[in-house]
C-alpha positions as CSV (number, residue, x, y, z in Angstrom):
1,X,-3.1,-37.2,48.7
2,X,-6.6,-37.0,50.7
3,X,-5.9,-37.5,54.4
4,X,-8.1,-38.3,57.6
5,X,-7.3,-37.8,61.0
6,X,-6.7,-41.0,63.1
7,X,-4.5,-42.0,66.4
8,X,-0.7,-42.7,65.6
9,X,1.9,-43.6,67.9
10,X,4.6,-41.6,69.7
11,X,7.8,-42.5,70.9
12,X,6.7,-43.7,74.2
13,X,3.9,-45.8,72.5
14,X,0.8,-43.5,73.7
15,X,-1.6,-42.8,71.0
16,X,-1.7,-39.3,69.7
17,X,-3.6,-37.5,66.6
18,X,-2.0,-38.7,63.1
19,X,-3.1,-38.7,59.3
20,X,-4.2,-41.8,57.6
21,X,-3.9,-41.3,53.6
22,X,-7.5,-42.2,52.0
23,X,-6.5,-45.0,50.0
24,X,-8.6,-47.9,48.0
25,X,-7.8,-51.1,49.0
26,X,-10.6,-53.5,46.8
27,X,-10.8,-57.3,47.4
28,X,-10.9,-58.8,43.9
29,X,-12.1,-62.4,43.4
30,X,-9.6,-63.9,40.9
31,X,-8.5,-67.5,39.9
32,X,-5.2,-68.7,38.8
33,X,-5.7,-72.3,39.0
34,X,-6.5,-73.0,35.7
35,X,-3.5,-71.2,34.1
36,X,-0.9,-72.9,36.7
37,X,-2.0,-76.6,35.3
38,X,0.6,-76.5,32.4
39,X,3.4,-75.3,35.3
40,X,6.6,-77.2,34.3
41,X,8.6,-78.3,37.6
42,X,11.6,-75.6,36.9
43,X,9.4,-72.6,35.8
44,X,11.5,-69.7,36.4
45,X,13.3,-68.1,33.0
46,X,15.6,-70.6,31.3
47,X,14.2,-73.6,33.6
48,X,16.4,-71.9,36.6
49,X,16.2,-74.3,39.3
50,X,17.4,-71.7,42.3
51,X,14.9,-69.1,41.4
52,X,12.2,-71.6,40.9
53,X,12.7,-72.9,44.5
54,X,13.2,-69.6,46.0
55,X,9.6,-69.0,44.6
56,X,8.2,-71.8,45.8
57,X,9.8,-71.6,48.9
58,X,8.1,-68.1,49.5
59,X,4.9,-69.5,48.3
60,X,4.7,-72.1,50.5
61,X,4.7,-69.8,53.6
62,X,2.4,-67.6,52.0
63,X,-1.2,-69.2,52.9
64,X,-0.6,-69.5,56.6
65,X,1.3,-66.3,56.6
66,X,-1.8,-64.3,55.3
67,X,-4.1,-65.9,57.5
68,X,-1.7,-64.9,60.6
69,X,-1.6,-61.2,59.5
70,X,-5.6,-61.4,59.2
71,X,-6.1,-62.7,62.6
72,X,-3.3,-60.4,64.2
73,X,-5.2,-57.5,62.7
74,X,-8.6,-58.8,63.5
75,X,-8.1,-59.0,67.1
76,X,-7.5,-55.0,66.9
77,X,-10.6,-54.4,64.5
78,X,-12.9,-53.0,67.2
79,X,-10.4,-50.5,68.5
80,X,-9.5,-48.8,65.4
81,X,-12.2,-45.7,65.8
82,X,-11.4,-44.1,62.6
83,X,-13.5,-44.5,59.3
84,X,-11.0,-44.7,57.0
85,X,-8.9,-47.0,58.6
86,X,-11.8,-49.0,59.3
87,X,-12.3,-49.2,55.4
88,X,-8.8,-50.1,54.7
89,X,-8.7,-52.8,57.3
90,X,-11.8,-54.3,55.8
91,X,-10.2,-54.3,52.5
92,X,-7.1,-55.6,53.6
93,X,-8.5,-58.9,55.2
94,X,-10.1,-59.3,52.1
95,X,-7.1,-59.2,50.1
96,X,-4.9,-61.5,52.3
97,X,-8.0,-63.7,52.3
98,X,-7.4,-64.1,48.8
99,X,-3.9,-64.4,48.7
100,X,-4.1,-67.1,50.9
101,X,-6.6,-69.0,48.9
102,X,-4.7,-68.3,45.5
103,X,-1.4,-69.4,47.0
104,X,-2.8,-72.7,48.4
105,X,-3.8,-73.3,44.9
106,X,-0.3,-72.8,43.6
107,X,1.1,-74.9,46.3
108,X,-0.9,-77.8,45.3
109,X,0.7,-77.5,41.9
110,X,4.0,-77.3,43.3
111,X,3.2,-80.1,45.3
112,X,2.3,-82.5,42.4
113,X,5.7,-81.0,40.9
114,X,7.5,-82.7,43.6
115,X,8.1,-79.3,45.8
116,X,7.6,-80.1,49.7
117,X,5.2,-77.2,49.7
118,X,2.5,-78.9,51.8
119,X,5.0,-80.3,54.4
120,X,6.3,-76.3,54.5
121,X,2.5,-75.3,54.7
122,X,2.0,-77.3,57.9
123,X,5.3,-76.6,59.4
124,X,4.6,-72.9,59.2
125,X,0.8,-73.2,60.5
126,X,1.8,-75.0,63.8
127,X,5.0,-72.3,64.0
128,X,2.3,-69.7,63.6
129,X,0.1,-71.1,66.2
130,X,2.9,-71.5,68.8
131,X,3.8,-67.7,68.4
132,X,-0.1,-66.7,68.9
133,X,0.2,-69.2,72.0
134,X,3.1,-67.4,73.8
135,X,3.6,-64.1,72.4
136,X,1.1,-61.2,73.1
137,X,-1.5,-59.7,70.6
138,X,0.5,-56.4,70.3
139,X,3.8,-58.2,69.6
140,X,2.2,-60.3,66.7
141,X,0.7,-57.1,65.4
142,X,4.2,-55.7,65.3
143,X,5.3,-59.0,63.5
144,X,2.5,-58.4,61.0
145,X,3.9,-54.8,60.5
146,X,7.2,-55.7,59.9
147,X,6.7,-58.7,57.4
148,X,4.2,-56.1,55.4
149,X,7.1,-54.3,55.1
150,X,8.9,-57.0,53.5
151,X,6.1,-58.2,51.1
152,X,5.5,-54.3,50.2
153,X,9.5,-54.2,49.3
154,X,9.3,-57.3,47.4
155,X,6.3,-56.2,45.5
156,X,7.9,-52.6,44.5
157,X,10.9,-54.3,43.1
158,X,8.6,-56.6,41.1
159,X,6.4,-53.7,39.8
160,X,9.5,-51.3,39.1
161,X,12.0,-54.0,37.8
162,X,11.6,-55.6,34.4
163,X,14.0,-58.2,35.2
164,X,12.9,-59.3,38.2
165,X,9.5,-60.0,36.5
166,X,11.5,-61.8,33.6
167,X,13.3,-63.9,36.0
168,X,10.2,-65.3,37.4
169,X,9.8,-67.4,34.0
170,X,6.2,-69.0,33.4
171,X,3.4,-66.5,32.5
172,X,1.0,-67.9,35.3
173,X,3.7,-67.4,38.1
174,X,4.2,-64.0,36.7
175,X,0.5,-63.1,36.9
176,X,0.1,-64.6,40.3
177,X,2.5,-62.6,41.6
178,X,2.0,-59.4,40.0
179,X,-1.8,-59.1,41.4
180,X,-0.3,-60.4,44.9
181,X,2.4,-57.3,44.5
182,X,0.0,-55.0,43.3
183,X,-2.5,-55.6,46.6
184,X,0.6,-55.6,48.9
185,X,1.3,-52.0,47.6
186,X,-2.4,-50.7,48.2
187,X,-2.7,-52.2,51.7
188,X,1.0,-51.9,52.6
189,X,0.4,-49.4,55.3
190,X,-2.4,-50.9,57.2
191,X,-1.1,-53.2,59.7
192,X,1.5,-50.4,60.4
193,X,-1.2,-47.8,61.1
194,X,-3.3,-50.3,62.9
195,X,-0.1,-50.8,65.3
196,X,0.2,-47.1,65.8
197,X,-3.3,-46.7,66.1
198,X,-3.9,-49.0,69.2
199,X,-0.6,-47.7,70.9
200,X,1.9,-50.2,69.7
201,X,5.3,-49.2,71.1
202,X,8.1,-47.9,68.9
203,X,10.5,-49.9,70.8
204,X,8.4,-53.3,70.2
205,X,7.8,-52.3,66.7
206,X,11.9,-52.0,65.9
207,X,13.1,-54.9,68.0
208,X,10.3,-57.0,66.2
209,X,11.9,-56.0,62.7
210,X,15.4,-57.0,63.5
211,X,14.3,-60.2,64.9
212,X,12.3,-60.8,62.0
213,X,14.4,-59.6,59.6
214,X,17.5,-62.0,60.5
215,X,15.1,-65.1,61.2
216,X,13.2,-64.6,57.9
217,X,16.4,-64.6,56.0
218,X,18.1,-67.5,57.5
219,X,14.8,-69.3,57.8
220,X,14.4,-68.8,54.3
221,X,17.9,-69.8,53.2
222,X,17.8,-72.9,55.0
223,X,14.6,-73.9,53.8
224,X,15.5,-73.7,50.5
225,X,18.7,-75.1,50.4
226,X,16.7,-78.0,51.7
227,X,14.3,-78.3,49.1
228,X,17.1,-77.6,46.6
229,X,19.2,-80.7,48.2
230,X,16.3,-82.9,47.6
231,X,16.0,-82.4,43.9
232,X,17.5,-84.9,41.7
233,X,17.8,-82.1,39.0
234,X,20.4,-80.1,41.2
235,X,22.8,-82.8,40.6
236,X,22.7,-82.9,36.7
237,X,24.6,-81.3,34.0
238,X,25.9,-78.5,36.2
239,X,22.2,-77.2,36.6
240,X,23.0,-75.8,40.1
241,X,26.2,-74.0,39.1
242,X,24.9,-72.1,36.3
243,X,21.6,-71.3,38.4
244,X,23.8,-69.9,41.3
245,X,25.8,-67.8,38.8
246,X,23.2,-66.0,37.9
247,X,21.6,-65.5,41.3
248,X,24.4,-63.0,42.0
249,X,22.9,-60.6,39.7
250,X,19.4,-61.1,41.2
251,X,17.7,-57.6,41.3
252,X,15.6,-59.4,44.6
253,X,19.3,-59.7,46.2
254,X,20.5,-56.1,45.7
255,X,22.3,-54.3,48.9
256,X,19.1,-51.8,47.7
257,X,16.9,-54.4,48.9
258,X,18.6,-54.9,52.0
259,X,18.8,-51.3,53.0
260,X,15.0,-50.6,52.2
261,X,14.3,-53.4,54.6
262,X,16.5,-52.0,57.2
263,X,15.1,-48.4,56.7
264,X,12.0,-49.9,58.8
265,X,14.3,-49.5,61.7
266,X,14.2,-45.3,61.6
267,X,12.1,-43.8,64.7
268,X,10.2,-41.8,62.0
269,X,9.5,-44.3,59.2
270,X,6.1,-44.9,57.8
271,X,5.6,-47.4,54.9
272,X,4.4,-44.4,52.7
273,X,7.7,-43.0,53.1
274,X,8.3,-44.8,50.1
275,X,5.9,-43.4,47.4
276,X,4.1,-45.9,45.0
277,X,0.9,-43.5,44.6
278,X,1.8,-43.5,40.5
279,X,2.9,-47.1,40.5
280,X,-0.6,-48.5,42.1
281,X,-2.8,-46.7,39.4
282,X,-0.8,-47.8,36.7
283,X,-0.3,-51.3,37.7
284,X,-4.4,-51.3,38.2
285,X,-4.6,-50.1,35.0
286,X,-2.2,-52.6,33.4
287,X,-3.7,-55.7,35.1
288,X,-7.4,-55.0,35.9
289,X,-8.5,-51.8,33.4
290,X,-10.4,-52.1,30.6
291,X,-8.1,-53.9,28.8
292,X,-6.2,-55.2,31.4
293,X,-3.9,-58.6,31.1
294,X,-5.8,-60.1,34.6
295,X,-9.2,-59.0,33.6
296,X,-10.0,-62.7,32.6
297,X,-8.8,-64.0,36.0
298,X,-11.8,-61.9,37.9
299,X,-14.5,-64.3,38.9
300,X,-17.5,-62.5,39.9
301,X,-16.2,-59.1,40.3
302,X,-16.4,-56.4,37.7
303,X,-13.4,-55.2,36.0
304,X,-14.4,-51.6,36.9
305,X,-14.8,-52.3,40.6
306,X,-11.2,-54.3,40.7
307,X,-9.2,-51.2,39.4
308,X,-10.5,-49.4,42.7
């Protein structure tokens, strides 16, 4: 893999020379809105109630979460001196902006179906605005790097595990999340590399992840439980019981997933320790190659550019 010199962080938080891998982070202009119009309420495989609510709850926090990521990285953009990392930052901002837009469209459709996605969006927006007021820019960048490890971990599960794709059910949801997963894999190290390049401390990085790992899991669990409790179908014909029985075997909730999230705490951790150099080109071709399954979702971007 081609590399280029950029300042990286040492254990005491001071900048030192390091290597930033050269990678393409293309911004693809896509639209899934039309394909989401026939989405049923419980869109997961076999009409799975709990999985539908889990996906809806995650999507509800994405738009404002993506906006937060962009703001956190953009505040340090002028301090990035390495030209390769500068290009990756530009791609990161473009990709995250598109993720926010498309998940808002998904959330709009989910709201039509009765999910409280718009209320969750407002709650997330206010919570992140409060965080930005009371926490430092470095802390917010550390939070972004940590949450990017969450999304990269989930992305890799989706791209490598056929069962993880199957349980999503409706084709439009799979398409949306596969596109999102590919781009999360493409830019998985950008926020992390910016954090190191500007001298973010290892102590803050690890402590931030420890807090976020617990807070995110507990918060998303409570949020999903609340949305399920408000769904009348949860009380009909044993729907909830059957759905919960399937959940225990979900690839999303495996021990390996939790260990991958905890790996971030290692002193020498870097997102590229989990190698996706073969996975990314495969899915670029699968989704956006000449005969890619999502080429028809591109809007104004030639397919050859979308491959990156």
